[in-house]
N, C-alpha and C positions, 0 to 999 in steps of 0.2 A: 643593416642601416636603419636608423630610427625614422619615425614619421616626420615628414616635412612640417615645419612650423606654420608656413603660409603656402597655400596653393593658389595659383593664378592662371586663369584661362581667359581667352577673349574670342569674340564673335563679331563679325561685321553686320551691324544692324541695318545698314543702308542697302544691302543686297535684297532683291525681291524675294518674296516667299516662294520656296521651291514648289514646283508643280507636282513633284513626286514626294511622298512623305520622307522627311529627313530628320534624323535625331543627332544632335551634337552633344556629346557627353562631357560635362565639366568634371565629373567625378568618375571613378571606376563604375563599370556597368552594374556590379553587384554591391555597390556601396549601400550601407544601411540607410544613409541619408543622401539619396541620389539627387543631383541637380543637372539641368541641361536645357538646351533649346530644342523645341520640336516644331517643325513646319508640317502643316496639314494642307493638302490640295483642296480645291473647291468641292464642297458637298461630301467630304469624307467624314465618316463618323469616328469619334474619338474612342479608341479601344483601351482606355486606361483601366488598370486593375481596381475595381471598386471594393476590394477587401482590405485595402491599405489606404493610408492617408495620402491625399494628393493636394498640392497647391498649384494653381494655374494663374499666371498673370499674362493678360493679352498684350502683346507687343505690337502686333499688326493684324488687320483683318477683323473678323468677328466670329463668335460662336452662337449657334442657334439652339435654343431650348424649346421643346414643343409646348411647354407650359408657361413660358415667360417671354418677355421681349428679348431680342438678341442682345448679346454682350459684345461691346466693341473695345477698341484700344484703350488701355488704362483700367479695364475692369479686372477684378480679382475673384477667383472662384475656388472653393474647396468643395468639390462635388461629394454628395452623399452616395450611399450604396446603390441607389436605384436611378441615378441621374444619367441621361444620355444627351450628348451634345454633338452637333454637326458643324463643320467649318462652313462659313458663308461663301458667297459667290467669288470672292477674291482669295479664298483660303484663309488660313490663320497661322500666325507665329506666336508661340507661347514660351515664356520662361516657366519651366516646370520643376517641381520639387516633389519627391516621394519620401515618406518615412515608413519603412517597411516594418517598423515596430509599433506603429500606432494605428488606431481604427479611423475610418472615414469620419469627416465632420461636414455636414451640409451647411455651406455658408457662401454668400455672394455679396459683392459690393461694387458699385459702379463709381467712376470718378466723381460723379455729382453727389455721392453720399459720403464723401470723405469729411472727417471732422479734424481740422488742422489745429494744432496748439504749439506753443513754444517748446523747443527742444533743449539741448544741453547748453546752448549759447543764445543770446538775443537774436542772432542772424540765422537761426536754424528753426525750421518748422517740421513737425512730425504728425503723421496720420496713421493710426493703427489699422491694420487690415484684419488681423486675427490674433487671438491670445490663448489658444487652446493647446496646451502642451509646450508651446514655445511662443515667442513674440515675433510677429512679422509686421513690418511697418514701412511706410514711405518716409524718406527724410529729404527735405528740401534745403539745399545750402545756397545762401546768397553769396555772390562773389565777394571774396575776402574773408569768409568764415574760417576760423582756425579753432581746433580743439587741442587741449593740452595732452601730453603723452599719458596714456592709460592702458591698462591691461584688461583682457577678457578672460576671467577664470573659467567661464563656461564656453568659450569660443564665440565665433561670430561668422556670418556669411554676408557678403556685400555683392550686389549686382548693380552696376552703373547704368541707369536708363537714359540720362541726358547729361550733357556737359562733360566734366572731367574731375575726378577725385585725385588728390595727391597726398603723399606722405613722405617721410624721410627716406623711403626706399625707391620711390619712383612716381610715375604718372599713370593714371588709369582712366582712359577715355570710355565713352559710352560703349556698352557691349562687353565690358570687363567684369569677370566674376572672380571673387576672392573668398577663400576659406581661411580664417585665422583659427588655428587649433587652440584648445584651452591653454591659458597661460600666456598667449602671445599679446604683445603690446604694440601700439602705434600712435602717431600724432597726426591724424588726417586733417586736410584743409582743402579749400577750393579757391581757384583764381578766376572762376567763371560760374555762373548760375548752374547748379548741378542737382540732379535728382537721383536718388539711389533707393533700392530695396534693401532693407537690413533685416536679417534674421538672427536671433540669438536665443539661447536656452536649449536648443535642440541637440547640441553636442555635449550637454551635461552628462557626465557618466553616472551610472547607477550608484546611489549612495552619496552623491554630492550634496552639499548644503548651501545655504545662502551666504555663508562666509567665504565661499569659493573653494572649499576643500573638495577634491575630487579624486577618483581612482581611475586610471587609464590602463 
């Protein structure tokens, strides 16, 4: 059986942070581009592998860095090889991504540091989080925003943070993760104010080019 064109998983963001470490896998455990939700109980140190690339977006709680102020909900971190973080007094819930084929990149951004600009339509705003190896951005959809049908030659991943994203296939409320494999198309829209994390370029196969030609 061939690879699914679109993968969809969901998580209830309303439930409290687990007091015991919990990992929810959106992808297979050994996926080269792993994604999932991780809950850390209060004061637990994050044991992420510092020899590979990690993206961490804080959904709830806070992370404490000994050399900087704490990072709270809405902050984005891509920890370097020598970084150590500890969950705060209420614990921490993270949307996490790992690229096992890339090296660490030390980068951090709080919600107050975001630089918003107009996106693909006048009712859409975009704020870049990182652009090393692939693009990761926040996309804000005002109620009623529609995009025309388009394809993603290099694939795309979406995680709905607030509101609800829709397309011709269904409705995707907050907590929904989607992976659109290379070549997949959709026509997303929103009927309520919606905020998503959008990642693209990371599924590009070796030897692909900017015209969208790729080898799988």
